C-alpha positions as CSV (number, residue, x, y, z in Angstrom):
1,L,0.0,0.0,0.0
2,D,3.0,2.3,0.4
3,A,3.6,4.0,-3.0
4,A,7.2,4.7,-2.1
5,F,7.9,1.0,-1.3
6,L,10.1,-0.5,-4.0
7,I,9.7,-4.0,-5.2
8,Q,12.0,-5.6,-7.7
9,G,10.2,-6.3,-10.9
10,G,10.9,-8.7,-13.7
11,S,12.6,-7.6,-16.9
12,E,12.7,-4.4,-18.9
13,R,14.0,-3.7,-22.3
14,S,15.2,-0.4,-23.7
15,N,15.9,0.0,-27.5
16,G,16.7,3.2,-29.1
17,G,19.4,5.6,-30.3
18,E,21.0,8.9,-29.6
19,I,22.8,11.4,-31.7
20,D,24.8,14.4,-30.7
21,V,26.2,17.0,-33.1
22,V,28.6,19.8,-32.5
23,W,29.2,22.5,-35.2
24,E,31.9,25.2,-34.8
25,P,31.8,27.3,-38.0
26,S,34.2,29.8,-36.4
27,Q,36.2,30.3,-33.3
28,S,33.4,32.5,-32.0
29,L,30.3,30.4,-32.7
30,M,29.5,26.9,-31.4
31,V,26.2,25.1,-31.9
32,R,25.4,21.8,-30.3
33,G,22.3,19.6,-30.6
34,G,21.1,16.2,-29.7
35,Y,18.2,13.8,-30.1
36,A,17.4,10.6,-28.3
37,Y,14.7,8.0,-29.1
38,L,14.0,5.4,-26.4
39,D,11.5,2.5,-26.6
40,A,11.6,1.3,-23.0
41,K,9.1,-1.4,-22.0
42,I,8.3,-4.0,-19.3
43,I,8.8,-7.4,-20.9
44,D,8.4,-9.6,-17.8
45,D,6.7,-8.9,-14.4
46,A,5.0,-10.8,-11.6
47,N,2.0,-8.7,-12.4
48,V,1.2,-9.8,-16.0
49,A,-1.0,-6.7,-16.5
50,R,2.3,-4.6,-16.6
51,I,3.9,-6.6,-19.4
52,G,4.1,-4.4,-22.5
53,L,3.7,-1.1,-20.6
54,R,6.2,1.7,-21.0
55,K,8.9,2.0,-18.5
56,P,8.3,5.0,-16.1
57,N,10.2,8.2,-16.4
58,A,11.6,7.2,-19.8
59,P,10.3,9.6,-22.5
60,E,10.2,8.2,-26.0
61,H,11.7,11.5,-27.5
62,Q,14.1,14.0,-26.1
63,F,16.1,16.7,-27.8
64,N,18.3,19.7,-27.0
65,I,20.0,22.5,-28.8
66,Y,22.5,25.0,-27.5
67,A,24.3,27.9,-29.2
68,S,27.1,30.1,-27.9
69,Y,28.7,33.2,-29.5
70,S,31.9,34.8,-28.1
71,F,32.8,38.3,-29.2
72,E,36.5,38.3,-30.1
73,S,37.1,42.0,-30.7
74,G,35.5,45.5,-30.7
75,A,33.4,47.1,-28.0
76,L,31.8,43.7,-26.9
77,E,35.1,41.8,-26.7
78,N,35.1,39.2,-23.9
79,L,31.3,39.0,-24.0
80,R,29.8,35.5,-24.5
81,L,26.1,35.0,-25.2
82,S,24.4,31.5,-25.0
83,A,21.0,30.1,-25.5
84,G,19.5,26.6,-25.3
85,L,16.4,24.6,-25.4
86,V,15.7,21.2,-23.8
87,H,12.6,19.2,-24.7
88,S,11.4,16.1,-23.0
89,G,8.5,14.1,-24.4
90,S,5.7,12.8,-22.2
91,T,6.2,9.8,-20.0
92,F,4.5,7.9,-17.2
93,A,5.0,8.6,-13.5
94,A,5.1,4.9,-12.5
95,I,5.1,1.4,-13.8
96,T,1.3,1.3,-13.8
97,N,1.2,3.8,-16.6
98,T,-1.8,5.5,-15.1
99,I,-0.5,9.0,-14.5
100,E,1.2,10.7,-17.6
101,R,3.7,13.4,-17.1
102,P,3.1,15.8,-20.1
103,E,5.9,16.9,-22.5
104,Y,7.7,20.1,-21.8
105,T,10.3,22.5,-23.3
106,I,12.6,24.6,-21.2
107,A,14.6,27.6,-22.6
108,N,17.8,28.9,-20.9
109,L,19.9,32.0,-21.5
110,N,23.4,33.0,-20.4
111,A,25.6,36.0,-20.7
112,S,29.1,36.2,-19.4
113,Y,31.8,38.9,-19.5
114,K,35.4,38.6,-18.6
115,I,37.5,41.4,-17.1
116,G,41.0,40.4,-16.2
117,R,40.8,37.5,-13.7
118,F,37.1,38.0,-13.1
119,R,34.1,36.6,-14.9
120,F,30.6,37.9,-14.5
121,D,27.6,35.7,-15.4
122,V,23.9,36.3,-15.7
123,I,22.1,32.9,-16.1
124,A,18.4,32.6,-16.7
125,S,16.9,29.2,-16.6
126,N,13.3,28.3,-17.6
127,V,13.1,31.7,-19.2
128,F,9.4,31.4,-20.2
129,D,8.5,30.0,-16.7
130,E,7.2,26.8,-18.2
131,T,5.2,24.7,-15.8
132,Y,6.5,21.1,-15.9
133,F,6.5,18.1,-13.6
134,L,9.0,15.5,-12.5
135,A,7.7,12.2,-11.2
136,R,9.2,9.5,-9.0
137,N,5.9,7.5,-8.9
138,N,2.2,8.0,-8.9
139,A,2.3,9.4,-5.3
140,Q,5.3,11.7,-5.8
141,V,4.9,14.1,-8.7
142,N,6.6,17.4,-8.1
143,A,6.6,20.7,-10.0
144,G,9.9,21.5,-11.9
145,E,12.0,24.5,-11.2
146,P,10.3,27.9,-12.0
147,R,12.1,30.7,-13.8
148,Q,15.3,31.5,-12.1
149,I,17.9,34.3,-12.6
150,L,21.3,33.8,-11.2
151,F,24.1,36.4,-11.0
152,R,27.6,35.0,-10.4
153,V,31.1,36.4,-10.1
154,S,34.0,34.1,-10.3
155,T,37.8,34.6,-10.4
156,R,40.9,32.6,-11.3
157,L,43.6,32.5,-8.7
């Protein structure tokens, strides 16, 4: 009866593929992207009703893209701007496949500036304040992080 109580199941199978691509057309510009397809299913279980169900917390599709541009000269020299998107397809919260966690897309931005030994960063995560959920099981589904803006100063010794 305890939803957080873990019981070892039978067998699971995960088939799929993943591709990551990095493109650097110049010293200043870098673009990175990735896609993953995952077909994760229960293939054996003491509870025969679970056989063939999707594995929990394993979205079928995920992708990400990230770009970064560094200014090498001029008035903006030492400034680096970055942006990225992360997308996770829908998945189920638990092995019963009764509660589905919807798909979501998160956007992130970053700006950093170097002055001598110091680096100043402004980091914005979940820029559009997308509401999304992370699930451990049917009883533990939590909201993901809201929009956050972080200011950071770091130095090299």
